[in-house]
C-alpha positions in Angstrom: 10.1 2.6 11.5 8.3 5.6 12.9 6.4 3.8 15.4 3.0 5.6 17.3 2.2 3.2 19.9 -1.0 3.9 22.3 -0.8 2.7 25.9 -1.9 3.7 29.1 0.4 0.7 30.5 4.0 2.1 31.2 6.1 -1.1 32.0 4.0 -2.5 28.4 5.1 0.8 26.5 9.2 0.5 28.3 9.4 -3.1 27.2 8.5 -2.6 23.7 10.6 0.4 23.5 13.3 -1.5 24.5 12.8 -4.4 21.7 12.3 -1.0 19.4 15.7 0.5 19.7 17.2 -2.9 18.9 15.7 -2.5 15.7 16.3 1.2 15.2 12.9 1.8 14.6 11.5 5.2 16.4 8.8 5.1 18.7 6.3 8.3 20.5 4.6 6.9 23.3 0.7 8.4 24.7 -0.8 6.6 28.0 -4.1 8.8 27.7 -5.7 8.3 24.5 -6.6 11.5 23.3 -3.0 13.0 23.5 -2.5 9.6 21.3 -4.7 10.7 18.3 -3.8 14.4 18.6 0.2 12.9 18.5 -1.4 11.1 15.8 -3.2 14.3 14.0 -0.2 16.3 13.9 1.5 14.1 11.0 -1.4 11.4 9.6 1.0 10.7 6.9 4.1 10.3 8.4 3.6 6.9 10.5 4.9 3.9 9.4 2.6 1.7 12.2 0.2 2.4 14.7 -0.1 0.3 18.0 -3.0 1.2 19.9 -4.8 -0.1 23.6 -8.2 -0.9 23.1 -9.0 1.0 27.5 -7.6 4.1 27.4 -8.6 7.1 29.7 -10.1 10.3 27.7 -10.6 8.9 24.4 -10.7 4.4 23.9 -9.3 2.3 21.0 -12.3 1.9 19.3 -13.1 5.8 18.8 -9.4 6.7 17.6 -8.9 3.3 15.5 -12.3 4.9 14.0 -11.1 8.6 13.5 -7.9 7.7 12.6 -9.8 5.7 9.8 -11.2 9.0 8.9 -8.4 10.8 8.3 -5.7 7.2 7.5 -7.0 4.7 5.9 -3.9 2.8 4.8 -1.8 2.8 7.9 -1.4 -0.6 9.8 -2.8 -0.8 13.1 -2.1 -3.1 15.8 -5.3 -3.7 18.5 -4.0 -4.0 21.5 -6.2 -5.7 24.8 -6.3 -7.5 27.9 -9.7 -8.6 25.7 -10.1 -11.8 24.7 -13.6 -12.3 23.4 -14.1 -13.2 19.3 -16.8 -10.0 19.9 -14.1 -7.6 20.6 -11.7 -8.8 18.4 -14.9 -8.5 15.3 -15.6 -5.0 16.6 -12.2 -4.0 16.6 -11.6 -5.2 12.6 -14.8 -3.7 11.6 -13.5 -0.5 12.6 -10.5 -0.8 10.6 -7.7 -2.9 12.4 -5.5 -4.8 10.8 -4.3 -7.2 13.3 -5.5 -7.9 17.0 -3.3 -8.8 19.9 -4.8 -9.9 23.7 -2.6 -9.2 26.9 -0.2 -11.3 28.1 2.1 -11.3 24.7 5.6 -11.9 24.2 7.5 -8.9 22.9 9.5 -11.3 20.6 5.6 -12.3 19.0 5.1 -8.9 19.0 7.6 -8.2 16.9 6.9 -10.7 14.5 3.3 -9.4 14.4 4.6 -6.0 13.4 7.3 -6.8 11.0 4.6 -9.3 9.4 1.7 -6.8 9.0 4.5 -3.9 7.5 5.7 -6.6 4.8 2.0 -7.4 4.3 1.4 -3.0 3.9 4.6 -3.6 1.3 3.4 -6.8 -0.9 -0.5 -5.0 -0.8 0.9 -1.4 -2.7 -0.4 0.7 -0.1 2.4 2.8 -0.3 5.2 3.0 -2.5 8.8 2.3 -0.7 12.2 4.2 -1.1 12.8 2.8 -4.8 10.5 6.0 -5.5 13.9 7.4 -6.3 14.4 5.0 -8.7 11.6 4.9 -11.2 12.8 5.1 -14.8 9.4 5.9 -16.4 7.1 8.5 -14.7 4.2 10.4 -15.5 1.2 12.7 -14.1 0.0 9.2 -12.6 1.8 6.2 -13.2 5.2 5.6 -11.9 7.4 2.8 -13.3 10.5 0.6 -12.3 12.1 -1.6 -14.7 14.7 -2.9 -12.3 12.3 -4.1 -10.1 9.5 -5.0 -12.7 7.5 -2.4 -10.6 4.3 -0.4 -11.6 2.6 2.8 -9.8 -1.0 4.1 -10.2 -1.0 7.2 -7.7 0.9 5.6 -5.1 -0.7 2.1 -5.8 1.1 -1.3 -7.4 -0.3 -2.7 -10.1 0.1 -6.1 -9.1 0.4 -9.4 -10.9 1.6 -8.2 -14.1 2.7 -10.7 -16.8 6.5 -9.5 -18.6 4.4 -8.5 -21.8 2.1 -6.7 -20.0 5.0 -5.2 -18.3 6.2 -4.5 -21.4 3.3 -3.2 -23.3 2.3 -0.2 -20.3 6.6 0.6 -20.4 6.9 1.2 -24.0 3.5 3.5 -24.7 3.9 5.1 -21.1 7.4 6.1 -22.2 5.1 8.3 -25.1 1.8 10.0 -23.5 -1.0 10.1 -26.2 1.3 8.8 -28.9 -1.1 6.8 -31.3 0.6 2.6 -31.4 -1.0 0.5 -34.2 -1.0 -3.2 -33.0 1.9 -4.3 -35.3 3.4 -1.4 -34.3 3.3 -3.1 -30.4 4.0 -6.6 -31.5 7.3 -5.7 -33.6 8.4 -3.7 -30.7 7.3 -6.0 -28.0 8.1 -9.2 -29.3 11.1 -7.9 -30.8 11.6 -11.4 -33.4 9.0 -12.3 -36.3 5.1 -12.8 -35.2 3.2 -14.9 -37.7 -0.2 -15.2 -35.5 -3.1 -12.8 -34.6 -2.5 -8.9 -34.2 -5.6 -9.0 -32.1 -3.6 -10.5 -29.4 -2.5 -7.4 -28.6 -5.8 -6.6 -27.5 -6.3 -9.7 -25.2 -2.7 -8.3 -23.2 -4.1 -4.9 -23.0 -7.4 -6.0 -21.6 -5.2 -8.1 -19.2 -3.7 -5.3 -18.3 -6.4 -2.7 -18.4 -8.4 -4.8 -15.5 -5.3 -4.9 -13.7 -4.8 -1.3 -13.8 -8.4 -0.4 -12.7 -7.8 -2.9 -10.0 -6.0 -0.2 -7.8 -6.8 2.9 -10.1 -8.2 4.8 -12.6 -8.0 3.7 -16.9 -5.0 5.3 -18.8 -4.9 3.1 -21.6 -7.1 4.0 -24.3 -8.5 2.6 -27.3 -8.2 4.8 -31.1 -10.4 3.4 -33.0 -9.3 1.6 -36.1 -6.1 1.9 -35.3 -4.4 0.7 -31.9 -4.3 2.4 -28.3 -2.2 5.1 -26.8 -1.6 6.0 -22.9 -3.1 9.4 -22.0 -3.1 10.1 -17.4 -3.6 13.1 -18.3 -7.5 14.1 -17.6 -7.5 10.8 -14.8 
């Protein structure tokens, strides 16, 4: 990970630097609020996590957190402070912090919080990780990895896809703008004689659309009287 730590206590930075080094993480340390924020602005999309002290010279942690969120909504932020009142925690979280750690703290506890937050962000789909080079299907806005059973739209993961929903998306995304009849989709997806109602496809498409719309624009379109098609050129 690439970590930006803005903390005016040099001893704390040195201590955490040793733990980061053991994990082979890259870390940049700044002891002045304004200088730290300027370091963030130099490469706002390159940081994997930010540790931010509340009390800083030149520019306090609340101001920095608010300004960071105006530029990058996704980067995880841990607010670090000697204050332990509930009101300060609430204010920090409302400003956009993802977690809140009070001093004094155990370095091992901090490392555990960092790892947990990083895992949570990855699961939430905020960032497409290294699997992006292994996508089997890629369109203008959608990327699909059939090995990991994951699909992303504009970099955001489409969560909780069932096997049939995933297969429907794969089949249609492989042939953008091609119109598929319900019968064709049933034959392709179920791969065996299906004796039920063709409208079962409608139910699966409805749920698939809901999960797509939860993270991005709708790419599954209805072709009245025929069936469905995948089209993300105009979204």
